[in-house]
Backbone atoms as SQL, in Angstrom:
CREATE TABLE atoms (id INTEGER PRIMARY KEY, chain TEXT, resi INTEGER, resn TEXT, atom TEXT, x REAL, y REAL, z REAL);
INSERT INTO atoms VALUES
  (1, 'A', 1, 'UNK', 'N', 0.836, -1.411, 0.013),
  (2, 'A', 1, 'UNK', 'CA', -0.035, 0.004, -0.093),
  (3, 'A', 1, 'UNK', 'C', 0.881, 1.127, 0.031),
  (4, 'A', 2, 'UNK', 'N', 0.385, 2.393, -0.601),
  (5, 'A', 2, 'UNK', 'CA', 1.387, 3.415, -0.639),
  (6, 'A', 2, 'UNK', 'C', 1.009, 4.362, 0.953),
  (7, 'A', 3, 'UNK', 'N', 2.056, 4.790, 1.287),
  (8, 'A', 3, 'UNK', 'CA', 2.205, 5.420, 2.266),
  (9, 'A', 3, 'UNK', 'C', 1.875, 6.939, 2.527),
  (10, 'A', 4, 'UNK', 'N', 1.477, 7.733, 3.173),
  (11, 'A', 4, 'UNK', 'CA', 1.540, 9.278, 3.374),
  (12, 'A', 4, 'UNK', 'C', 2.623, 9.806, 3.661),
  (13, 'A', 5, 'UNK', 'N', 3.142, 10.712, 2.785),
  (14, 'A', 5, 'UNK', 'CA', 4.373, 11.314, 3.194),
  (15, 'A', 5, 'UNK', 'C', 4.419, 12.656, 3.601),
  (16, 'A', 6, 'UNK', 'N', 3.334, 13.156, 3.472),
  (17, 'A', 6, 'UNK', 'CA', 2.988, 14.740, 3.782),
  (18, 'A', 6, 'UNK', 'C', 1.805, 15.140, 4.007),
  (19, 'A', 7, 'UNK', 'N', 1.481, 15.888, 5.167),
  (20, 'A', 7, 'UNK', 'CA', -0.100, 16.403, 5.101),
  (21, 'A', 7, 'UNK', 'C', -0.039, 17.564, 5.670),
  (22, 'A', 8, 'UNK', 'N', -0.833, 18.499, 5.409),
  (23, 'A', 8, 'UNK', 'CA', -1.409, 19.988, 5.966),
  (24, 'A', 8, 'UNK', 'C', -2.771, 19.937, 6.108),
  (25, 'A', 9, 'UNK', 'N', -3.115, 20.701, 7.161),
  (26, 'A', 9, 'UNK', 'CA', -4.437, 21.313, 7.235),
  (27, 'A', 9, 'UNK', 'C', -4.683, 22.505, 6.192),
  (28, 'A', 10, 'UNK', 'N', -5.858, 22.555, 5.925),
  (29, 'A', 10, 'UNK', 'CA', -6.293, 23.597, 4.867),
  (30, 'A', 10, 'UNK', 'C', -7.738, 24.075, 5.207),
  (31, 'A', 11, 'UNK', 'N', -8.221, 25.086, 4.682),
  (32, 'A', 11, 'UNK', 'CA', -9.597, 25.795, 5.536),
  (33, 'A', 11, 'UNK', 'C', -10.580, 25.007, 5.108),
  (34, 'A', 12, 'UNK', 'N', -11.604, 25.215, 5.885),
  (35, 'A', 12, 'UNK', 'CA', -12.821, 24.409, 5.687),
  (36, 'A', 12, 'UNK', 'C', -12.910, 22.885, 5.870),
  (37, 'A', 13, 'UNK', 'N', -11.815, 22.311, 6.838),
  (38, 'A', 13, 'UNK', 'CA', -11.735, 20.934, 7.016),
  (39, 'A', 13, 'UNK', 'C', -11.515, 20.234, 6.022),
  (40, 'A', 14, 'UNK', 'N', -10.366, 20.940, 5.357),
  (41, 'A', 14, 'UNK', 'CA', -9.676, 19.906, 4.200),
  (42, 'A', 14, 'UNK', 'C', -8.302, 19.649, 4.868),
  (43, 'A', 15, 'UNK', 'N', -7.677, 18.494, 3.994),
  (44, 'A', 15, 'UNK', 'CA', -6.644, 18.110, 4.212),
  (45, 'A', 15, 'UNK', 'C', -5.842, 18.260, 2.784),
  (46, 'A', 16, 'UNK', 'N', -4.287, 18.478, 2.751),
  (47, 'A', 16, 'UNK', 'CA', -3.804, 18.359, 1.498),
  (48, 'A', 16, 'UNK', 'C', -2.856, 17.145, 2.005),
  (49, 'A', 17, 'UNK', 'N', -2.834, 15.863, 1.153),
  (50, 'A', 17, 'UNK', 'CA', -1.890, 14.839, 1.341),
  (51, 'A', 17, 'UNK', 'C', -0.941, 14.750, 0.060),
  (52, 'A', 18, 'UNK', 'N', 0.120, 13.925, 0.282),
  (53, 'A', 18, 'UNK', 'CA', 0.864, 13.434, -0.693),
  (54, 'A', 18, 'UNK', 'C', 1.259, 12.114, -0.160),
  (55, 'A', 19, 'UNK', 'N', 1.388, 11.075, -1.280),
  (56, 'A', 19, 'UNK', 'CA', 1.510, 9.840, -0.929),
  (57, 'A', 19, 'UNK', 'C', 3.352, 9.617, -1.426),
  (58, 'A', 20, 'UNK', 'N', 3.635, 8.194, -1.377),
  (59, 'A', 20, 'UNK', 'CA', 4.972, 7.872, -1.785),
  (60, 'A', 20, 'UNK', 'C', 4.799, 7.638, -3.291),
  (61, 'A', 21, 'UNK', 'N', 3.495, 7.399, -4.067),
  (62, 'A', 21, 'UNK', 'CA', 3.554, 6.946, -5.600),
  (63, 'A', 21, 'UNK', 'C', 3.232, 8.317, -6.137),
  (64, 'A', 22, 'UNK', 'N', 3.297, 9.709, -5.598),
  (65, 'A', 22, 'UNK', 'CA', 3.309, 10.741, -6.035),
  (66, 'A', 22, 'UNK', 'C', 1.634, 11.250, -6.062),
  (67, 'A', 23, 'UNK', 'N', 0.880, 10.442, -5.980),
  (68, 'A', 23, 'UNK', 'CA', -0.638, 10.843, -5.520),
  (69, 'A', 23, 'UNK', 'C', -0.522, 12.280, -4.725),
  (70, 'A', 24, 'UNK', 'N', -1.190, 13.160, -5.137),
  (71, 'A', 24, 'UNK', 'CA', -1.587, 14.383, -3.916),
  (72, 'A', 24, 'UNK', 'C', -2.537, 15.413, -4.507),
  (73, 'A', 25, 'UNK', 'N', -2.971, 16.021, -3.383),
  (74, 'A', 25, 'UNK', 'CA', -4.348, 16.787, -3.457),
  (75, 'A', 25, 'UNK', 'C', -4.889, 16.868, -2.328),
  (76, 'A', 26, 'UNK', 'N', -6.273, 17.297, -2.197),
  (77, 'A', 26, 'UNK', 'CA', -6.833, 17.755, -1.358),
  (78, 'A', 26, 'UNK', 'C', -7.895, 16.719, -0.991),
  (79, 'A', 27, 'UNK', 'N', -8.492, 16.431, 0.590),
  (80, 'A', 27, 'UNK', 'CA', -9.599, 15.533, 0.926),
  (81, 'A', 27, 'UNK', 'C', -10.238, 16.360, 1.754),
  (82, 'A', 28, 'UNK', 'N', -11.813, 16.682, 1.635),
  (83, 'A', 28, 'UNK', 'CA', -12.574, 17.453, 2.371),
  (84, 'A', 28, 'UNK', 'C', -13.009, 16.220, 3.418),
  (85, 'A', 29, 'UNK', 'N', -12.894, 16.438, 4.475),
  (86, 'A', 29, 'UNK', 'CA', -13.289, 15.864, 5.518),
  (87, 'A', 29, 'UNK', 'C', -14.451, 16.896, 6.500),
  (88, 'A', 30, 'UNK', 'N', -15.146, 17.739, 5.765),
  (89, 'A', 30, 'UNK', 'CA', -15.942, 18.510, 6.530),
  (90, 'A', 30, 'UNK', 'C', -17.330, 17.673, 6.985),
  (91, 'A', 31, 'UNK', 'N', -17.195, 16.762, 6.476),
  (92, 'A', 31, 'UNK', 'CA', -18.903, 15.893, 6.718),
  (93, 'A', 31, 'UNK', 'C', -18.513, 15.621, 8.164),
  (94, 'A', 32, 'UNK', 'N', -17.014, 15.071, 8.638),
  (95, 'A', 32, 'UNK', 'CA', -16.847, 14.472, 10.037),
  (96, 'A', 32, 'UNK', 'C', -17.020, 15.768, 11.206),
  (97, 'A', 33, 'UNK', 'N', -16.589, 16.823, 10.768),
  (98, 'A', 33, 'UNK', 'CA', -16.699, 18.124, 11.643),
  (99, 'A', 33, 'UNK', 'C', -17.812, 17.996, 12.559),
  (100, 'A', 34, 'UNK', 'N', -17.450, 17.868, 14.108),
  (101, 'A', 34, 'UNK', 'CA', -18.518, 18.127, 14.889),
  (102, 'A', 34, 'UNK', 'C', -19.231, 16.916, 15.553),
  (103, 'A', 35, 'UNK', 'N', -18.982, 15.876, 14.617),
  (104, 'A', 35, 'UNK', 'CA', -19.603, 14.751, 14.954),
  (105, 'A', 35, 'UNK', 'C', -18.724, 13.454, 15.591),
  (106, 'A', 36, 'UNK', 'N', -19.282, 13.078, 16.787),
  (107, 'A', 36, 'UNK', 'CA', -18.636, 11.971, 17.412),
  (108, 'A', 36, 'UNK', 'C', -17.357, 12.389, 17.871),
  (109, 'A', 37, 'UNK', 'N', -16.399, 11.771, 17.806),
  (110, 'A', 37, 'UNK', 'CA', -14.826, 11.866, 18.265),
  (111, 'A', 37, 'UNK', 'C', -14.443, 13.359, 17.684),
  (112, 'A', 38, 'UNK', 'N', -14.993, 13.496, 16.261),
  (113, 'A', 38, 'UNK', 'CA', -14.446, 14.862, 15.725),
  (114, 'A', 38, 'UNK', 'C', -14.888, 16.143, 16.349),
  (115, 'A', 39, 'UNK', 'N', -15.550, 16.117, 17.380),
  (116, 'A', 39, 'UNK', 'CA', -16.058, 17.511, 17.928),
  (117, 'A', 39, 'UNK', 'C', -14.968, 17.925, 18.563),
  (118, 'A', 40, 'UNK', 'N', -13.775, 17.371, 18.770),
  (119, 'A', 40, 'UNK', 'CA', -12.322, 18.136, 18.929),
  (120, 'A', 40, 'UNK', 'C', -12.377, 19.116, 17.987),
  (121, 'A', 41, 'UNK', 'N', -12.708, 18.787, 16.601),
  (122, 'A', 41, 'UNK', 'CA', -12.325, 19.730, 15.627),
  (123, 'A', 41, 'UNK', 'C', -13.057, 21.162, 15.558),
  (124, 'A', 42, 'UNK', 'N', -14.188, 21.100, 16.741),
  (125, 'A', 42, 'UNK', 'CA', -14.828, 22.355, 16.885),
  (126, 'A', 42, 'UNK', 'C', -13.921, 23.639, 17.114),
  (127, 'A', 43, 'UNK', 'N', -12.797, 23.141, 17.901),
  (128, 'A', 43, 'UNK', 'CA', -11.717, 24.060, 18.264),
  (129, 'A', 43, 'UNK', 'C', -10.810, 23.666, 16.709),
  (130, 'A', 44, 'UNK', 'N', -10.701, 24.809, 16.021),
  (131, 'A', 44, 'UNK', 'CA', -10.130, 24.351, 14.638),
  (132, 'A', 44, 'UNK', 'C', -8.727, 24.401, 14.624),
  (133, 'A', 45, 'UNK', 'N', -8.221, 24.986, 15.778),
  (134, 'A', 45, 'UNK', 'CA', -6.551, 24.649, 16.212),
  (135, 'A', 45, 'UNK', 'C', -6.540, 23.276, 16.307),
  (136, 'A', 46, 'UNK', 'N', -7.253, 22.448, 16.720),
  (137, 'A', 46, 'UNK', 'CA', -6.870, 21.118, 16.955),
  (138, 'A', 46, 'UNK', 'C', -6.825, 20.674, 15.615),
  (139, 'A', 47, 'UNK', 'N', -7.906, 20.967, 14.887),
  (140, 'A', 47, 'UNK', 'CA', -7.839, 20.329, 13.282),
  (141, 'A', 47, 'UNK', 'C', -6.511, 20.501, 12.655),
  (142, 'A', 48, 'UNK', 'N', -5.968, 21.763, 12.937),
  (143, 'A', 48, 'UNK', 'CA', -4.841, 22.124, 12.388),
  (144, 'A', 48, 'UNK', 'C', -3.599, 21.321, 12.830),
  (145, 'A', 49, 'UNK', 'N', -3.595, 20.578, 13.839),
  (146, 'A', 49, 'UNK', 'CA', -2.470, 19.856, 14.044),
  (147, 'A', 49, 'UNK', 'C', -2.582, 18.390, 13.554),
  (148, 'A', 50, 'UNK', 'N', -3.034, 18.178, 12.421),
  (149, 'A', 50, 'UNK', 'CA', -2.961, 17.106, 11.926),
  (150, 'A', 50, 'UNK', 'C', -1.294, 16.690, 11.403),
  (151, 'A', 51, 'UNK', 'N', -1.080, 15.206, 11.816),
  (152, 'A', 51, 'UNK', 'CA', -0.055, 15.088, 11.141),
  (153, 'A', 51, 'UNK', 'C', 0.178, 13.178, 10.909),
  (154, 'A', 52, 'UNK', 'N', 0.996, 12.767, 10.542),
  (155, 'A', 52, 'UNK', 'CA', 1.362, 11.289, 9.882),
  (156, 'A', 52, 'UNK', 'C', 1.767, 10.679, 11.363),
  (157, 'A', 53, 'UNK', 'N', 1.000, 9.505, 11.682),
  (158, 'A', 53, 'UNK', 'CA', 1.400, 8.758, 12.716),
  (159, 'A', 53, 'UNK', 'C', 2.317, 7.884, 12.584),
  (160, 'A', 54, 'UNK', 'N', 2.624, 6.875, 13.611),
  (161, 'A', 54, 'UNK', 'CA', 3.822, 5.752, 13.381),
  (162, 'A', 54, 'UNK', 'C', 3.286, 4.869, 12.534),
  (163, 'A', 55, 'UNK', 'N', 2.221, 4.552, 12.545),
  (164, 'A', 55, 'UNK', 'CA', 1.413, 3.465, 11.881),
  (165, 'A', 55, 'UNK', 'C', 1.041, 3.989, 10.284),
  (166, 'A', 56, 'UNK', 'N', 1.530, 5.347, 9.937),
  (167, 'A', 56, 'UNK', 'CA', 1.084, 5.853, 8.857),
  (168, 'A', 56, 'UNK', 'C', -0.163, 6.461, 8.842),
  (169, 'A', 57, 'UNK', 'N', -0.995, 6.452, 9.965),
  (170, 'A', 57, 'UNK', 'CA', -2.460, 6.914, 10.010),
  (171, 'A', 57, 'UNK', 'C', -2.427, 8.587, 10.030),
  (172, 'A', 58, 'UNK', 'N', -3.455, 9.147, 9.578),
  (173, 'A', 58, 'UNK', 'CA', -3.593, 10.417, 9.487),
  (174, 'A', 58, 'UNK', 'C', -4.344, 10.948, 10.765),
  (175, 'A', 59, 'UNK', 'N', -3.552, 11.589, 11.879),
  (176, 'A', 59, 'UNK', 'CA', -4.102, 11.777, 12.753),
  (177, 'A', 59, 'UNK', 'C', -4.021, 13.049, 13.515),
  (178, 'A', 60, 'UNK', 'N', -4.847, 13.342, 14.684),
  (179, 'A', 60, 'UNK', 'CA', -4.841, 14.620, 15.287),
  (180, 'A', 60, 'UNK', 'C', -4.637, 14.663, 16.901),
  (181, 'A', 61, 'UNK', 'N', -4.739, 13.323, 17.051),
  (182, 'A', 61, 'UNK', 'CA', -4.495, 12.872, 18.520),
  (183, 'A', 61, 'UNK', 'C', -4.117, 11.641, 18.833),
  (184, 'A', 62, 'UNK', 'N', -3.875, 11.052, 19.860),
  (185, 'A', 62, 'UNK', 'CA', -3.801, 9.587, 19.967),
  (186, 'A', 62, 'UNK', 'C', -5.050, 8.766, 20.076),
  (187, 'A', 63, 'UNK', 'N', -6.142, 9.594, 20.230),
  (188, 'A', 63, 'UNK', 'CA', -7.441, 9.160, 20.070),
  (189, 'A', 63, 'UNK', 'C', -8.302, 9.301, 18.487),
  (190, 'A', 64, 'UNK', 'N', -7.912, 10.259, 17.923),
  (191, 'A', 64, 'UNK', 'CA', -8.504, 10.499, 16.581),
  (192, 'A', 64, 'UNK', 'C', -7.462, 10.280, 15.536),
  (193, 'A', 65, 'UNK', 'N', -7.946, 9.333, 14.394),
  (194, 'A', 65, 'UNK', 'CA', -7.122, 9.081, 13.260),
  (195, 'A', 65, 'UNK', 'C', -7.930, 8.552, 12.364),
  (196, 'A', 66, 'UNK', 'N', -7.287, 8.687, 10.991),
  (197, 'A', 66, 'UNK', 'CA', -7.942, 8.175, 10.081),
  (198, 'A', 66, 'UNK', 'C', -7.165, 7.007, 9.398),
  (199, 'A', 67, 'UNK', 'N', -7.787, 6.118, 8.532),
  (200, 'A', 67, 'UNK', 'CA', -6.949, 4.897, 7.824),
  (201, 'A', 67, 'UNK', 'C', -6.410, 5.464, 6.724),
  (202, 'A', 68, 'UNK', 'N', -4.992, 5.420, 6.482),
  (203, 'A', 68, 'UNK', 'CA', -4.166, 5.820, 5.211),
  (204, 'A', 68, 'UNK', 'C', -4.876, 5.664, 4.049),
  (205, 'A', 69, 'UNK', 'N', -5.077, 4.412, 3.869),
  (206, 'A', 69, 'UNK', 'CA', -5.787, 3.476, 3.000),
  (207, 'A', 69, 'UNK', 'C', -7.163, 4.150, 2.403),
  (208, 'A', 70, 'UNK', 'N', -7.869, 4.571, 3.385),
  (209, 'A', 70, 'UNK', 'CA', -9.085, 4.926, 2.981),
  (210, 'A', 70, 'UNK', 'C', -9.130, 6.535, 2.544),
  (211, 'A', 71, 'UNK', 'N', -8.078, 7.275, 3.252),
  (212, 'A', 71, 'UNK', 'CA', -7.738, 8.749, 2.572),
  (213, 'A', 71, 'UNK', 'C', -7.299, 8.528, 1.422),
  (214, 'A', 72, 'UNK', 'N', -6.491, 7.727, 1.069),
  (215, 'A', 72, 'UNK', 'CA', -5.611, 7.314, -0.537),
  (216, 'A', 72, 'UNK', 'C', -6.862, 6.930, -1.392),
  (217, 'A', 73, 'UNK', 'N', -7.942, 6.566, -1.271),
  (218, 'A', 73, 'UNK', 'CA', -9.178, 6.013, -2.221),
  (219, 'A', 73, 'UNK', 'C', -9.885, 7.533, -2.299),
  (220, 'A', 74, 'UNK', 'N', -9.990, 8.161, -0.865),
  (221, 'A', 74, 'UNK', 'CA', -10.811, 9.479, -1.143),
  (222, 'A', 74, 'UNK', 'C', -10.111, 10.703, -2.157),
  (223, 'A', 75, 'UNK', 'N', -8.631, 10.382, -1.885),
  (224, 'A', 75, 'UNK', 'CA', -8.048, 11.234, -2.611),
  (225, 'A', 75, 'UNK', 'C', -8.092, 10.808, -4.090),
  (226, 'A', 76, 'UNK', 'N', -7.693, 9.489, -4.594),
  (227, 'A', 76, 'UNK', 'CA', -7.539, 9.392, -5.753),
  (228, 'A', 76, 'UNK', 'C', -8.731, 8.967, -6.570),
  (229, 'A', 77, 'UNK', 'N', -9.877, 8.785, -5.803),
  (230, 'A', 77, 'UNK', 'CA', -11.396, 8.057, -6.426),
  (231, 'A', 77, 'UNK', 'C', -11.228, 6.407, -6.788),
  (232, 'A', 78, 'UNK', 'N', -9.942, 6.026, -6.502),
  (233, 'A', 78, 'UNK', 'CA', -9.892, 4.359, -6.685),
  (234, 'A', 78, 'UNK', 'C', -10.947, 3.701, -5.745),
  (235, 'A', 79, 'UNK', 'N', -11.294, 2.614, -6.041),
  (236, 'A', 79, 'UNK', 'CA', -11.848, 1.755, -5.406),
  (237, 'A', 79, 'UNK', 'C', -11.052, 0.757, -4.640),
  (238, 'A', 80, 'UNK', 'N', -11.661, 0.055, -3.620),
  (239, 'A', 80, 'UNK', 'CA', -10.628, -0.879, -2.898),
  (240, 'A', 80, 'UNK', 'C', -10.011, -2.114, -3.853),
  (241, 'A', 81, 'UNK', 'N', -11.011, -2.547, -4.931),
  (242, 'A', 81, 'UNK', 'CA', -10.146, -3.782, -5.625),
  (243, 'A', 81, 'UNK', 'C', -9.212, -3.009, -6.170),
  (244, 'A', 82, 'UNK', 'N', -9.245, -1.816, -6.620),
  (245, 'A', 82, 'UNK', 'CA', -7.880, -1.105, -7.527),
  (246, 'A', 82, 'UNK', 'C', -6.867, -0.955, -6.593),
  (247, 'A', 83, 'UNK', 'N', -6.990, -0.547, -5.190),
  (248, 'A', 83, 'UNK', 'CA', -5.985, -0.426, -4.557),
  (249, 'A', 83, 'UNK', 'C', -5.222, -1.629, -4.012),
  (250, 'A', 84, 'UNK', 'N', -6.193, -2.790, -3.505),
  (251, 'A', 84, 'UNK', 'CA', -5.749, -3.853, -3.067),
  (252, 'A', 84, 'UNK', 'C', -6.185, -5.181, -4.207),
  (253, 'A', 85, 'UNK', 'N', -5.117, -5.564, -4.881),
  (254, 'A', 85, 'UNK', 'CA', -5.774, -6.039, -6.299),
  (255, 'A', 85, 'UNK', 'C', -6.179, -7.630, -5.684),
  (256, 'A', 86, 'UNK', 'N', -5.421, -8.234, -4.382),
  (257, 'A', 86, 'UNK', 'CA', -5.900, -9.625, -4.018),
  (258, 'A', 86, 'UNK', 'C', -7.528, -9.668, -3.736),
  (259, 'A', 87, 'UNK', 'N', -8.349, -8.465, -3.409),
  (260, 'A', 87, 'UNK', 'CA', -9.395, -8.642, -2.966),
  (261, 'A', 87, 'UNK', 'C', -10.212, -9.003, -4.380),
  (262, 'A', 88, 'UNK', 'N', -9.922, -8.926, -5.485),
  (263, 'A', 88, 'UNK', 'CA', -10.323, -9.501, -6.980),
  (264, 'A', 88, 'UNK', 'C', -10.458, -11.192, -7.038),
  (265, 'A', 89, 'UNK', 'N', -9.417, -11.652, -6.395),
  (266, 'A', 89, 'UNK', 'CA', -8.886, -13.029, -6.350),
  (267, 'A', 89, 'UNK', 'C', -9.819, -13.610, -5.323),
  (268, 'A', 90, 'UNK', 'N', -10.142, -12.725, -4.116),
  (269, 'A', 90, 'UNK', 'CA', -11.019, -13.226, -3.078),
  (270, 'A', 90, 'UNK', 'C', -12.272, -13.506, -3.468),
  (271, 'A', 91, 'UNK', 'N', -13.134, -12.371, -4.358),
  (272, 'A', 91, 'UNK', 'CA', -14.081, -12.429, -4.763),
  (273, 'A', 91, 'UNK', 'C', -14.616, -13.637, -5.545),
  (274, 'A', 92, 'UNK', 'N', -13.679, -13.996, -6.849),
  (275, 'A', 92, 'UNK', 'CA', -13.886, -14.805, -7.786),
  (276, 'A', 92, 'UNK', 'C', -13.745, -16.103, -7.256),
  (277, 'A', 93, 'UNK', 'N', -12.748, -16.369, -6.191),
  (278, 'A', 93, 'UNK', 'CA', -12.881, -17.553, -5.392),
  (279, 'A', 93, 'UNK', 'C', -14.027, -18.052, -4.493),
  (280, 'A', 94, 'UNK', 'N', -14.847, -16.932, -4.066),
  (281, 'A', 94, 'UNK', 'CA', -15.369, -16.792, -2.961),
  (282, 'A', 94, 'UNK', 'C', -16.852, -17.595, -3.495);
């Protein structure tokens, strides 16, 4: 899987991401703002503290992170089958 190598907070609860394969661009996370654990983002300064964690997760704290694979799919528009080719084999053999 591709790894995130850079992340920055942008206005409007968006982040800019760059992955090790060269994929880069904005991901809109505004749909999560203020909901559940993402209530932390009500303080916008907390949202701006986004970083890449030790397990390559996109994180804001020890408690709040997002899967780098799902962020990659949001960024590129690819589906799970495109990112994980072995899923096709599993579906065919099922």
